[in-house]
N, C-alpha and C positions, 0 to 999 in steps of 0.2 A: 613477299610471302607473309601471311599472318603468323603471329607468334606461336599459336597452337599448331599450325601446320609445320613450322620449323621444328618444333619439339617432336612431332610424330616422325618426321623425316630423320632426325638425329637418332631417335630410338631404333628405327628400322635399320639404319646403318650400323649401329652398335650391335644389334642382334645378328646381322649378317657377319660382322667381324668375329663375334663369339663362335658362331657355327664354323666359319672358315678356319679359325685357329684350332679348334678341337679336331676337325677333320684333317687339316694339313699336318699337324704334329702327331697324328695317330692317337690322340687322347680319347677319341670316340670313333667307332667304326660303323655304327648303324644309326638310323634315324631315331630309334628309341634311346640309345645311349646319348646321342646329340641333344635330344630334348631334356633328358635327365641332367646332364652336366651343364647345359646352357641355361637351365631353369626356365625353359620355354615350353609352350604346348606342342604336342605332336603335330598339330595342324600347322602351326607357325614354322616349325622346323621343316616339315614336308614342303611347304611353299618356298622357303629359302633354298633348300636343296634343289628343288625343281628349277628355280631361277638360275642357280649356279651351274647346273647341268646344261641349261640352255645357253649360257655364256661360256661354255667349255672351261669352267673352272673346276668343277667336281665331276665325278663320273661314278655310276653304279658299277659294281664288280660282281663276282660270284656270290652266291648265297653263303652266309656264315652259319655253319652247322652248329646247332645247340642241342642239349639234351631235353629242352623244354618241348612239350607237345604243341603242335601247331606249325604254322609256316615259319621256315627259317628266315631270319632278317637278311636283307640285302646289304652288303657292305658298301660304304661310301668312301672314296678316296680322291686325291687330287687327280685331275685329268692330265694326260700327257701334254695336252695343248694349253694347259693353264699358264697364265702369265709368269714370267721369271723376274727376278730382281737382280740388281747390280750393287755390289759393295765396293767402296773405295777407301782404302786404309792408308792414311798419310802418316809416316813416321819420319824420324830425323834424317835418315839416309836412304829411304826407299818409299816407293808408292806401289802398293799391291792392289789389284782389282780382282773381283770374283763375280762370276755369274752363277746363280744358284736358284733352285726352285723355292716355292713358298714353304716347303718343308725343310729348307736349309740344306738340301743335298747339293754339294758342290759339283758344278758341271764343267767349269773352266776357270783357270786362274792366269794371271799375268803379273810380272814384277819388273819394275824399273828402278835401278839404284842410281844415286847421285851423290856428289861430294860438295856441290855448291848449288845455290838456288836463288831465283828472283821470283817476284810475284807472277810475272808473265810466264816464266819457265815452269812454275808449279802448275798452272792451268794447262799448259801444253803437255806436260807429263801425265797429268790426270786424264786428259782427253785421249792421249795415245794408249793409255792403259784400258780405258773403256772401249775404244775402237777395236783394240786387239781381241776383246771378248766377243764382239759383234760381227767380225769380218766374215765368218762362215755362216751365212744364213741371216735371217732377220726375225729372231724370236720376239714374241709379245713381251714387252718390258713394262712392268707396272710402275717402276720408279728406280731411283738411285739413292742409296744411302752412303753418307760420307762419315768416316770416323777419323778424328784428328786429336792430338793432345791439346790441352788448353793453355791459356784461357780462350774460350770461344763463346759466341752468343748464338745459342741454338735457335732462338725465336727469330732473329734477324738473318741467320744463316751466314754468319761472319766469323772467320778465323781472326781473332783479335791480335794478340801479341805473344805467341809462345816464346819462352826464353830459349836462347841458344839455337834459334832456327833461322839463321842467315839474315836476320833483320826483317824478316817478313812480318807484316802486320796489316790488320784491317782489310783482309781479302774477302769480298762478298761472294764466296765460292758457290753458294746456292743459286743466287740470281744469275751468275755467269753460266753455270751448267744447265739451268732451266732454259736460258736463251739459246744454248747450242743444241740441246737434245730434245727440247719441248716435252719434257717428262717431269713428274713430281720429283723433287730432291729434298732430302732432309739431312741436316748436319747434327752431330752430337760428339761428345767426348768419347775417345776410343775405349776407355775403361767402362763407361756406362754401357756402350754397345756390347762389350765383352760380357758384362753382367747379364744383359738381355739374352745373349746367346746361351750362356750357362743356364739361365732361367728356363729357356724354351726346350733345349735338348741336352742339357748337361746336368749339373748338380741340382738344378731347380726341380728335377723330377723326384728328388729325394728330400730336399730341404727347401722350406718356404722363406726362411730369413737368412740372408748371407750378405757379406761384404766382399766385393771383388777389389783387391788392392794390387794395383800394377806398379811394380818397381822398375824404373828405368832411369833416364837422366834426371827425372824428377819422380814424383809419386802421383798416381791418379787413383780414382775410386769410383765404384758404382754400388749403390745400396739397393738390395731387393728385400722388401719387407712385406710379409704376408703374400708373397708371390707376385708383388708388383714393384716395378722400378720406381724409386723415389725421385720425384722431379720437382724443380722449383718453378714458380709461376713466371719468373722474368726471363727464363731461357739461359741464364748464366749457370754454368755447371760447377760441381764441387771441385775445389782446388785444395785437396787434402795435403798436397806437397807444401802448401804455404800456411799450414797450421803450425803455430809456434809451440815448442816444448821448453823454451827458455827465453823469457823476455829480456834477459841481459846477454843473450847469445850473439853470435856474429850477424852482421847486417846482410840481409838477403837482397837480391835485385828488385824484389817487390816493394822494398822500403821497410819491411818488418824485420824483427830480429828473432833469431833462433828457430827459423822454419825447419821442419823435419827434413826437407830435401837437402839441407846443408850438412846433414849427418848420415842419412840412410839411403840416399839415392845412389845409383851405380856410379855417377860422376864423382860424388863425394868419396865413395869407398875406394875407387881406383886412384884418385888423387892422393888420398892418405897413404895407400900402399906404396905409391911411387915416392912420396916424401919420406916415409919412415923406413923403407927397405931398399929403395933404389930400383925396384922391379917395375918395369913399364908394362904391366899386365892390362889386358882387357878384363871386363867383369867376368866373362866366361872363363878366361884363363885363371882368374883368381879363385873361382869356384872349383875348377879342376885341381888347383893346388891348395885347397883349403886345409889339408892336413899339416901344412907348414905352420909352426907355432905363431909366427908373426901375422900371417894371413888369417889364421883362425881367430886370433885375438881381435883383429880389426873388424872382421865380420861379426863376431859376437857383440862387440861394443856398439856397432851400428844397429844391429837387430835388437839389442837391449833398449835402445832409445825408441826404436820402432814399436816395441812391445809396450812401452810407456804410453805412446800415442794411442795404440789400438785398445789399450785397457780402458781409456776414456770412452771410446765408441762401444766397447763391450758393455760397459755400465749403462750407456745411454740406450742402446738398441737390443741388447741381449741376443745377438745373432746365433744361429746354429753353427755357422761356419764362417771363417775368414779365408778367402781364396787368395793365394799369392801367385800373381800372374806376371805377364811380360817377361823381362829378364829375371825377375824374382824366381821364376820357375826353374832357373839354372842352379839355385841353391841346393846343396845336398840335403837329404831328408832330415838329418839330425838338427839342422837349424830351424826347420819348421816345427820339429818336436820341442825345441827350446822355446820358440815363440808360444806354442800352445801351453807348455808347462808354466811359463811366466804369467801369461794372461789369466789362466785358470786359478793360479795360486793367489792372485792379488785382486781379482774382480770381486764385486760386492756379494753376489750370490754364488759362493764357492761350492756349496754342497748340492744344490738342486739342479744345476744346469751346467754341463760341460761344453765349452766351445771347441770345435775342432779347427785346426789350421791345415789346409789341403792345397795341393796343386790344382789347376783347372782340369776339369774332366775332359774338356775339349783340347787340352794342351795348347800348342802354339796356334791352333785354328780359332781359338776363342776370340781374338781381336779381329781377325779377318772376317769371320762370320758375323762378328759384332757390328762391323760396318754395314753389312747387309741388313742386320736387324734394325738399324736406324730408319730404314724405310718400311720394314716389315711390321714394326710396332704400330705405326699409325694405321696400317692396313687392318691389323687385327683389332685395333681399338675402334674401328669404324670411322676414323677421321679421314681416311683416304679410300673412298669407295672404288671398287674395280669396275662398276657398271652403274 
């Protein structure tokens, strides 16, 4: 195909993705609104909508009554027969799968828990989870999104070598699932997926610049700047857990010293509680007992180090919000207020811009829906055409 023709095809796909995103997420409900928000001509939008109606992706609904004189605009929304998407969320002791619409409405979920794992068993569990979603009927599936903790290579679709994950490494999960299901498959870090979900139907409806910080056995992150997820060209995802806050600190499994995960991860916190108090708490139990002076002190010291790290990102990106997710959302509200106060009192632009520290709007669903967003994002960007 000539270079000019490829450029035109790419532009058409991008425009279709824009229109679909606006309609699916309810950001525009008429052809006029779609044209305005997509910055396209009314004729272009009319043609795209007609195409998508023909492919049973969009549908016209009742007229939208307005006070303006003239014909009331006809509303456009997702068709009931529109393709669905599958999300796969892989965590340390569970695999959750979700079937949802292109508007991220959850239709069905399934969960499988495990205490040990091999490469082969991981694929078997993932397939069992996907098959459980599809056993009743055969919906049109646009693709499968996979969310997993890092390190991963998103471009190659490989789970590299996540620490403390049963020795599993270099699993080409994307190519394996493509071979089994004959569908498009995209892999990304679960925190970046959660940031996408919040951007589409959560905090992103109010804030255009935010950082999703997931606290669990390590720390993960997703950066949304000016309404777009920050991505690297090489497919390797942000590993904020391995950012050092002390070059003379303890040695991390990555070979660096003083990585923040050694101080502020749930693993580090419960280990310290056990060593200093003799209490064999889970992180959830520690949060429930945070009024105990010893527990409170350990949590505060861990979060004080986390505030030091996030202060650097606050000065670099000036986000509106830092979202504390995953197990971090179990922390009592006062600790988020402490983080917010510390960051705002020490950042460079103290007077003109206050950064908020909040729980995820989508709560525990942010990471599960985020896995589905890993396939929804290329659809909305026009990289994965539906027809």
